[in-house]
N, C-alpha and C positions, 0 to 999 in steps of 0.2 A: 238484290243487294241494295241496302239503304245508302244514302249519300254519306252518312257518317261512317259506315263500314268502308266505303270507297276511300274516304280520307285516311282512315286508320291503316288500311292495306297499303295505300300509297306511301305513307310515312314509313311503314315497315319495309316496303320494297326499296325505298331510297336509303334508309339508314340502318336497316337490320333490326334485330329484336329491340323491343321497347320495354321499359319498366312498367310495373303495375301503376306507378304514379303517373307516368306519361299517358298510359291508356285511360286512366280515370280523368286526367285533365282534359283529354280530347273528348271522352264520352260525356262528361258533365259540363265542360266549359267551352267547347268549340263555339265560336261566335255565331255560326249559322245553323249548326246541327246539334249542339250540346243539349243535354237534358234540362239543365237549369237556365240556359240562355234562350230557350225557345218556348217555354211554358211556365205557368204557375203550378207547381206540383203539389201544393198544399191545399187541403180542404175537400169538400164534397166532390168537386170536379177534378181534383188531383189524384195523386197516388197514395198519399198518407196524410195523417193529421198529427200535430204536435200538441203536447200538453197545454201550452199557453192558449191554443185555439179552443180548448175545452173549458178551461177554468182560469179566472183571473188571479186565483190565490197564489200560484207559483211565482208570478212576477211581483206580486205584493210582498210575499215572504222574502224574496231575494232583496227587495228594496230595504226592508226592515233589517235584515241581516247585514246588508251593506252599510246601513246607517250605524248599526252597532259597531262594526269594524272601524268606521270613520271616527266614531267617538273614542274607541280604544287607541286610535292613532293620534289622539289629542286634537281632533277637529281641524285637519289641514284645510287650507283655503281652497285648494283644487283637488279633485279626485277624478281620475280618468276611468270611465266605465266603458269597457269594450265588449261587444257581443259578436261572437263569431257565428256566421250563418243565421242571421236574425229572422229569416223567413218573411213574414208579413210585417214584423215589427210589433206584434201583439204583446210579447213578453215585456218589451221596453215601454210600451204604452202603459201597461199595468204597473211597472216599476216606477215610472214617472208620476203616475197618479198617486201612488202610495207615498212617494218621497215628499210630496207636498205637505204631508203631515208633520214633517220636520224641516221647516223653512231654511234653516242654515245649511243643512245637508243638501237640500234641493238646489240652493245657490252654488254649492261647491262642485256639483257633478258636471262633468263634461262627457257627453255621449259620443261613442264612435261605433260604427258598424263595419264589419268585414264581410262584404257581400260581393259575389261575383256575378250574380244574375241581374241584368238590367231590368227585367220584368219585376223582380222582387224589390229592387231599389226604388222603382216607381211606386210600388204598393206601399213601401215603408214611408216614403215622403208624404203620401196621402194620409196614411194613418196617424203619422206623427206631426203633420203640419209643418214640415221643414225643420224639425228639431235636430235631425241628423243630416 
């Protein structure tokens, strides 16, 4: 039995049945044994690859689409851009590179990441040089 399984069994023994949400929270985010907290799951050494890791065009297109929406909103001075589960930060690196083509939009954006993995947060800081 793995350490994570022991933790999950212990929680169930103490509190009774758990929801799928609680199970996933433990499985993916447990500080010592969770899938995302103990490894970098993305890329050749990981378990999966995401489209931003394959091509920069996705992030660039999202930046240009976002700039078009910004323009349609009458050029607000601040725009919050939030990425959930940003992985390595590759999509946002591509987004930011493309946003530089529209300097006023580039100045308006404020980037936020929602990331639970300390390993991936470290990777994002390196790729984005502290932008987030």
